[in-house]
Each structure stands twice: as structure tokens, then as C-alpha cells.
N, C-alpha and C positions, 0 to 999 in steps of 0.2 A: 503494499499500500504506499510506503514511502515513496515509491517511484512517482505516485500522482499528487505529491504535496503541491507542486506547481499549480495545481488547479486553484487552489484557495486564492493566490493572490491575483490571478485572472479573474476569478469570480468577482472579487471585491471590486477590482478596478472598472470591470463591465457594469457592475451594479451601480457604482458612483456615477458613470456615463450615461446609463439609462435613466437615472432618476433627475439628472440635470436637465431643465426646461428647453425645449427646442420644438422645431417644426411636429417632430412626430407626437410630442405631449399635446399641442395645441390640436393636432388633427383628432386624435383619439378622443379629446375632451369635447370638440364640437359634434364628433359623430355621436359619441354617447348621449350628449345633451339635445342635440335638434333631432335625432331619429331614434334610437332606443338602445337600452343595455345591451341586448344582443348583437346590434350591430356595432356596437363599441367593443364587445368582446370581439367580433369577427375582425374587426381593424386590428386588434391586440394581436391576433394570431399571424396576421399579415407583416406587422411590424416584428414579431418573433422569427418569422422565415426570413425576413430581410437581414436581421442580425446574423442568422444561421448562414446565408449566403455570403455575407460579407467577412464572418468569421473563416470560413471556407476560404476564402481570398485571401485572407491573412495568412491563414496557416501554410498554404501552398505557395505563398510569396507573389501572388498575382498582383497585390497591391503595390508592388515596387514598379509596376508598369506605370502606374499611375504619377509616381514621383520621377520615372526617368523618362518619360514622354511628355514634356509640356503642354503639346499641343492637344493630345487626347484628354488631358486634365482639364485644360481651360475648356473644351468643347462640354465635357460632363458638367463641369460648373456652370455653363450658360443654360443648359439643357435642364439642369436641376434647379436653378434660381426660376426659370421660366415657368416651370412646374409648381413651384411653390407661390409664384404669382397668379397663377390659375387659381389654386386653391384658396388664396386671400380673396380674389374675386368671387368667387362660389360663397364664400361666407360673408362677404358684403353683400351679395344680392340676397342670400336667404335671411339677412337681418330684419326684415320687415314682415316675413311669412309668418301668419299666426301659426299657434301651437295648440293642437287639438290632445285630447287624452287617448291614449293606446292600449287597450284591456289586454291585448295579446304580448306586448312588450316589456310590462313593468316599467313603462316610462311614458314618453310624450312623443309626439312626431309632428313635422311641419305638414300642413294642410296643401302646400304648394304641390301642383301637379306634376313638378320634377323630382320630388322625393319619392324614393322606391318604397314600396310596402314591405311588411315582415315576411318575404319569401325566400327561399334557398338562393334565387339568383341574386337577390339584392344583399343578402349575407355575403355570397360570393365576390360580389362587386366591391362592397366594403373592405373585405380582406385583401383584394388586389390593390386598391387604392392605398391601403395601409401598407403593402410591400412597397408600393412605387414611392411612398413618401419616405419610407426607410432607406430606400436607394438613391433617393434624389440627392442627396449630398455626397459628393466625393470624398469630402473630408471625413467623414464617418469612417471610410475604409482606411484612411489614413492614420486614424486615432487608434482603431482596432487593431491595425498592423502594429502600430508601436506597442500596442500593450502586449503583442503575442511576441514580439522580438525581445521585449524586457524581460520576460518570463520563461518562455518555452526552453529547455533544455535541448543540448545538439542531439541527442537522441530520443526521439518519443517513445514512450511505452507503447504497446500494443493497443490499438482501438483508440488511441489518443485524438486523432483528426475526428473520429464520428463523436465521441463524448464531448469534446471542447464544444463542436458544435450545437450539438443538442443542448449543453448547458448555456451556451448564449442564447438559443430559441427560449429556453426555459426563463431565464432571467429577464429578458425584454417582454416577453409575453405576459409573465405573471405581472410584473409591474403596471403594463398597461391596463391588464384585465381590473387589477385593483382600482386604478383611476377610473375605469368605466363603470364599476360598481360604485364606487363611491360618489361619482357625481350623478348617478339615476337614481341615490336614495330620495324619498319624498321631500326631506328638507332640504336637500341641494336642489331638486327640481323647483321647489317653489321659490327659492331665491333666483334662480335662472328665469324662469318665468316672467319674475318681477323686472329683472334688468336685461332680459334677453336682447333686445336691440344694441344697447350698450356693449354688453359682453361680447356680442358677435362682431361689431364694428371694432372694439379694441382687439380681438384675435385676430380680424382681418390685417389691421394695421402692422401687427406685431409679426404674423406671417410674411407680409409684403417686405418689411425690414428684414427678417431673415434671410428671405429671397435676395435682397440687396447685399447683404453682408456676404452672402455665398457667392455672388458674381464678382464683385469688386474687392474682397479681402484675398490676401496672397495665401 
């Protein structure tokens, strides 16, 4: 078991990273509050899948490509920033949508015609959007790559790649599921309903600023 002790600092570093507020947190929060708890959980699973993919990139050294090919990194930053702007626009557009009770989802949902109902298709879409949001920031791959470079031993024990990737999935998905559940409690929903327009506009502005930061920061 001592061969796997390096998992502990990696897990702690990944946990600190996922708890830090960013686009992923904002997107899960908005999905859970605007749609339903189940949509928030589906989005969280997409986030976890994204973390697993980025971890695989880090372990296999693919993240080094982002560091050594500036043009690729620049293109991914532009695409990621554009995607975050799109999410910000969607949040802003939905700020005025009325909210109605949704008895099937333990939450509330927008009455806008563009808001999907609680179906398998809409939950899959929420999960895919969560995945895309997680993958939209190439800097995340660099950060995760740095964590693995700092703590991985020269010789990996058996099954380490699979176990580390699954660990990243569990850490990310668990945190965002907790966020989704916390924000769909009756008390949280009452606060959200009272200040929905302001909360959505603030979240939209923050998401837009994160998009700008991604595009223009080195």
C-alpha cells in the first residue's frame, strides 16, 4: 500500500483546485437553480468526466503539447473564452424568465420554451454541457499537469493511471453534486427566487469576465 501513498497529496491538490470558484462552479450553480437538482447532478457528472479526461492527459504527458505548441494553446484559449461568453449570454438571456414549480425534479424550472423538460435527453445534454465547460479552459490541463508532475513517482504502480483518473472523476463530481444539492434545498431556492434576476446577471457578468481572463491572460 505504501506504493500508493502519492495518491494522497494529489487528491488534496485536486480537491483544493475543484473547490476554488470558477466557470465550472458557476455553470453547475446556474443549472441547478434554473432547471432542477437532477440537471445539476447530470452537469456535475459531466464535470467529473472532464476532470478524468484532463487527468489522463496529464498522466500520459499530453498536456506538454499545450506548453510546447503556443499556437495550439492560443487557439484553445480563444475557443474556450468564446464558449464561456456563450454561456454568459445564455445566463443573461434567462435572467428574466419566470420560474415555476417542478414537482418531478425537487426544484424549480424556467418556463421559457428554450428550457428542456426533465427527460433523459435533457439530462444528457446537461452532462455534455458540463463536460464542455470543464474542458473549455486549457489552463486547467496545465494546472492538473503540474500537480501530477509534482507528485507522480518515476515508476507508477500497477493500475495507477486508471485509479488516478477515477479519483479525479470522484473528487470533481462529488463536489459539484454537493453544490447542486445545496442550491436546490427549499431555503436556497426561496432566496434564489427572490433575487433570481440579480443573481443571474451577476453570474453572467462573472462568467464573461472569466472568459476575458482566459483569452487575455498569459
